[in-house]
N, C-alpha and C positions, 0 to 999 in steps of 0.2 A: 267216232267222229272222223270225218274225212275232210280234207281241204284241197283246194285247187287254186293256184296262183296264176294270174294271167295278165298280160299287158294288152290293153285295148288298142286295136289297130283300125277300127272304124273311124273315118275322118271326122265324123260328128260325135264320137263318143257314144255314151248310152243315152239315146234320145227316145222320144215317145213310142215310135213303132216297135223297135226291138225290146224296149222295156216292157211293153204290153205283151209281147210274145213270150218273153222270159217269165212274166208273172203267170201267164196261162200254163206254161210248162211246169213251173214250180208248184202250182196248185194241184197237179196230178198226184202229188206225193204227200204223205202225212208227216214226214220228218221236217225239222226246222231247217230252212235254207237261208243263209244270210250272206250279204255282200259287204265287204269292209274296204274302206279306202282312207288312208291318212288318219287312222284311229277312230273313224266314225263307221257305223254299220247300219245297214237297212235290211228289212225283211223282204226277201225276194218274192213274197206272195202279195205285196202291196206296192202298187206303182209309185205312190208318193214317197215311199221309203227308198226306192231306187233313184228316182229323179232328184230327190233332195240331196243326194251325194255329189251331184255335179261331176260325174265321171267323164273325162275328156280323153281324146286320143293320146296315147303314150302313158296314161296312168296305169300303175300296177294295182290290181285289185285282188282280193282273196275271197273266194266262195267257200263257205263252211256248211257242211251237211251233218245233221245230228238227229238220229232217230232210227226207227226200225227198218225203214226202206231207204236208208241213206245210200246204199250201194247202187240201187237202180236210179235214184235221183242224181247221183254223181255222174253216172254214165250218160244220162239224157241231157242234163244241164251243161256239162262240159262240152259235149258234142255241139249243142246249140251255140254256146259261146264261141267256140272255135270257128264255126261256120258263119256266124252273123256279126260278131263284134271283134 
């Protein structure tokens, strides 16, 4: 299992457009990818799971990757997060 902690820098936080793109990227992998904030977590392969967390600018979030292709998923998703959020 791999984890990545990140502080959101996008002024709008995780909103519909980047959430949709994140879901699309996460669905390329078979491993489980979750986003956690303040003790709550959401499935990165489901847009409502992400949007329901209400992630805003300045929030610290943790992405967790667990499964057979977690290394590849970690590389792609962390790059996406750093570029877009």
